[in-house]
C-alpha positions as CSV (number, residue, x, y, z in Angstrom):
1,X,75.2,98.8,91.2
2,X,77.6,100.8,88.9
3,X,80.3,98.8,87.3
4,X,83.8,99.8,88.2
5,X,86.2,101.3,85.6
6,X,89.3,99.2,85.6
7,X,92.4,100.4,83.7
8,X,95.4,98.5,82.7
9,X,98.3,100.9,82.4
10,X,101.6,100.4,80.8
11,X,104.2,102.8,79.1
12,X,103.4,102.3,75.4
13,X,100.0,100.5,75.6
14,X,101.1,98.1,72.9
15,X,101.3,94.6,74.5
16,X,100.5,93.6,78.1
17,X,97.9,96.3,78.8
18,X,96.3,95.6,75.4
19,X,96.1,91.9,76.1
20,X,94.6,92.6,79.5
21,X,92.0,94.8,78.0
22,X,91.0,92.2,75.4
23,X,90.8,89.4,78.0
24,X,88.9,91.7,80.5
25,X,86.4,92.7,77.9
26,X,85.8,89.2,76.7
27,X,85.5,87.5,80.1
28,X,84.3,90.2,82.6
29,X,82.4,92.9,80.7
30,X,79.3,92.0,82.8
31,X,81.2,93.0,86.0
32,X,83.7,95.8,85.0
33,X,84.3,98.4,82.4
34,X,87.8,97.6,81.0
35,X,90.3,100.1,79.5
36,X,94.0,100.1,78.7
37,X,96.2,103.1,78.2
38,X,99.8,104.3,78.3
39,X,101.8,107.2,79.6
40,X,103.3,107.3,76.1
41,X,101.7,105.8,73.0
42,X,102.9,103.2,70.5
43,X,101.7,103.5,66.9
44,X,100.4,99.9,66.8
45,X,99.5,97.0,69.0
46,X,102.2,94.4,69.2
47,X,101.7,92.0,66.2
48,X,102.5,88.9,68.2
49,X,100.0,89.9,70.9
50,X,97.4,90.5,68.2
51,X,98.1,87.1,66.7
52,X,98.2,85.1,69.9
53,X,95.1,86.7,71.4
54,X,93.3,86.0,68.1
55,X,94.5,82.3,68.2
56,X,93.5,81.8,71.9
57,X,90.3,83.9,72.2
58,X,89.2,84.6,68.6
59,X,89.4,88.3,69.4
60,X,90.9,90.6,66.8
61,X,92.5,93.4,68.8
62,X,93.2,95.4,65.6
63,X,89.4,95.7,65.1
64,X,88.4,96.1,68.7
65,X,91.2,98.2,70.3
66,X,93.8,100.9,69.6
67,X,96.7,102.3,71.5
68,X,95.6,105.1,73.9
69,X,97.0,107.6,76.3
70,X,95.9,107.8,79.9
71,X,94.2,111.1,79.0
72,X,92.0,109.2,76.4
73,X,90.2,107.0,78.9
74,X,87.5,107.8,81.6
75,X,88.3,108.3,85.3
76,X,89.4,105.0,86.7
77,X,88.2,103.3,89.9
78,X,90.9,100.6,89.7
79,X,94.4,101.1,88.3
80,X,96.5,98.1,87.4
81,X,100.0,98.8,86.3
82,X,101.6,96.0,84.3
83,X,105.2,96.2,85.6
84,X,106.6,99.1,83.7
85,X,110.0,99.4,85.3
86,X,109.9,103.0,84.3
87,X,107.9,106.0,85.3
88,X,104.2,105.2,85.5
89,X,102.0,108.2,86.3
90,X,100.0,108.4,89.5
91,X,96.3,108.2,88.6
92,X,93.5,109.0,91.0
93,X,91.7,105.8,92.0
94,X,90.0,103.8,94.7
95,X,92.3,100.8,94.4
96,X,95.5,100.0,92.6
97,X,98.1,97.3,92.3
98,X,101.2,96.5,90.2
99,X,101.2,93.1,88.5
100,X,104.9,93.2,87.7
101,X,104.5,91.2,84.5
102,X,107.5,90.6,82.2
103,X,107.2,92.2,78.8
104,X,107.0,89.4,76.2
105,X,107.7,91.7,73.3
106,X,110.4,90.1,71.0
107,X,110.2,86.8,72.8
108,X,108.6,83.4,71.7
109,X,105.0,82.5,71.8
110,X,105.4,80.5,75.0
111,X,106.4,83.7,76.9
112,X,103.3,85.5,75.6
113,X,101.1,82.6,76.7
114,X,102.8,82.6,80.1
115,X,102.0,86.3,80.5
116,X,98.5,85.8,79.3
117,X,97.9,83.0,81.8
118,X,99.2,85.3,84.6
119,X,96.9,88.1,83.4
120,X,94.0,85.7,83.7
121,X,95.0,84.5,87.2
122,X,95.6,88.1,88.3
123,X,92.1,89.2,87.0
124,X,90.4,86.4,88.9
125,X,92.2,87.4,92.0
126,X,91.4,91.1,91.5
127,X,87.7,90.4,91.1
128,X,87.7,88.3,94.3
129,X,89.5,91.2,96.1
130,X,86.9,93.6,94.8
131,X,84.0,91.2,95.7
132,X,82.8,91.1,92.1
């Protein structure tokens, strides 16, 4: 069975969507192809996100990922918007949902960890909904 392409979409592809990509690739690469992208693009991944993902999962996002536009990733089967509160483009897909996650940028580590924990819960729920 072909693995589904799952995309985590945010405006700048610098924090929430990047963390979701890192976690998804680490934990679920055997079940799904994981991508993140933005409707606009940041120059860098959020430094706090990089540091905390490295501390929690030993994944260095600077080496494994980069900010991308939605035009830079393959066609998606599943689109997850992270809670942009601004214009998020409509992307063709088979399934979509909005996770409405707070942007932890500029906040303390505990807020990042709270968002990361919610990403993990949401991913588990998503895989159950998709019967994966």
